[in-house]
Legacy VTK file of the C-alpha trace (Angstrom):
# vtk DataFile Version 3.0
C-alpha trace
ASCII
DATASET POLYDATA
POINTS 93 float
0.028 0.005 -0.036
1.448 3.403 -1.008
2.355 5.771 1.872
0.003 8.700 2.422
1.319 12.215 2.605
-1.183 13.689 5.022
0.334 14.285 8.415
-2.227 16.992 9.506
-5.653 18.155 8.714
-4.186 20.983 6.515
-3.770 20.542 2.802
-0.317 19.001 1.873
2.488 21.213 0.443
1.820 21.495 -3.336
5.321 20.413 -4.288
5.229 17.498 -1.959
1.870 16.456 -3.268
3.040 16.765 -6.880
6.047 14.546 -6.284
4.036 11.985 -4.454
1.643 11.982 -7.419
4.553 11.615 -9.796
5.632 8.571 -7.860
2.109 7.125 -8.171
2.089 7.843 -11.951
5.416 6.161 -12.492
4.330 2.980 -10.468
2.507 1.730 -13.669
4.601 1.387 -16.772
1.582 2.128 -19.147
0.562 5.177 -17.154
4.242 6.380 -17.031
4.638 5.888 -20.758
1.339 7.848 -21.362
2.593 10.666 -19.101
5.920 10.908 -20.937
4.204 10.760 -24.327
1.604 13.337 -23.542
3.956 15.804 -21.819
6.806 15.273 -24.367
9.250 14.585 -21.623
11.893 11.922 -21.518
13.344 10.307 -18.359
16.325 12.738 -18.316
14.279 15.935 -18.595
11.882 14.513 -16.037
14.688 13.981 -13.519
16.146 17.401 -14.270
12.897 19.173 -13.676
11.812 17.488 -10.487
12.404 20.655 -8.440
10.663 23.068 -10.893
7.077 24.117 -10.265
6.256 23.749 -13.958
7.319 20.110 -13.968
5.478 19.437 -10.782
2.305 21.149 -12.080
2.522 19.078 -15.295
2.069 15.954 -13.230
-1.006 17.211 -11.573
-2.490 18.557 -14.858
-1.820 15.085 -16.408
-3.982 13.593 -13.643
-6.707 16.352 -13.874
-7.067 15.590 -17.591
-7.859 11.869 -16.930
-10.467 11.598 -14.157
-10.002 7.859 -13.468
-6.292 8.377 -12.727
-7.114 11.525 -10.708
-9.497 9.677 -8.503
-7.271 6.640 -8.045
-4.214 8.806 -7.263
-6.194 10.848 -4.733
-7.268 7.685 -3.048
-3.772 6.263 -3.024
-2.373 9.431 -1.463
-5.305 9.977 0.962
-6.117 13.364 -0.439
-9.095 14.668 -2.356
-9.097 15.162 -6.041
-9.749 18.857 -5.292
-6.563 19.047 -3.341
-4.579 17.639 -6.277
-6.172 20.208 -8.607
-5.630 23.011 -6.061
-1.966 22.046 -5.703
-1.533 22.507 -9.439
-2.958 26.010 -9.298
-0.685 26.761 -6.390
2.458 25.693 -8.191
1.823 27.932 -11.148
1.187 31.104 -9.179
LINES 1 94
93 0 1 2 3 4 5 6 7 8 9 10 11 12 13 14 15 16 17 18 19 20 21 22 23 24 25 26 27 28 29 30 31 32 33 34 35 36 37 38 39 40 41 42 43 44 45 46 47 48 49 50 51 52 53 54 55 56 57 58 59 60 61 62 63 64 65 66 67 68 69 70 71 72 73 74 75 76 77 78 79 80 81 82 83 84 85 86 87 88 89 90 91 92
């Protein structure tokens, strides 16, 4: 079972949430390949951009554009889908 990222009743840090969501995306090879294909990233550029808000936001936008994945990821991370979408908005401010 994946670890949850919620340690308090507050919403998780957007960057932390995005990186946890990326871990969830990459757990499944087909989903990971779809992410790379749709974002135009390759493994090297993904690694290089891990600390950048734009990269982190792209993970959350990828999930938001495919509701089944959004719902499954939210459940796996013990957050709401709204928290995932909100984190994406916070990252691009």
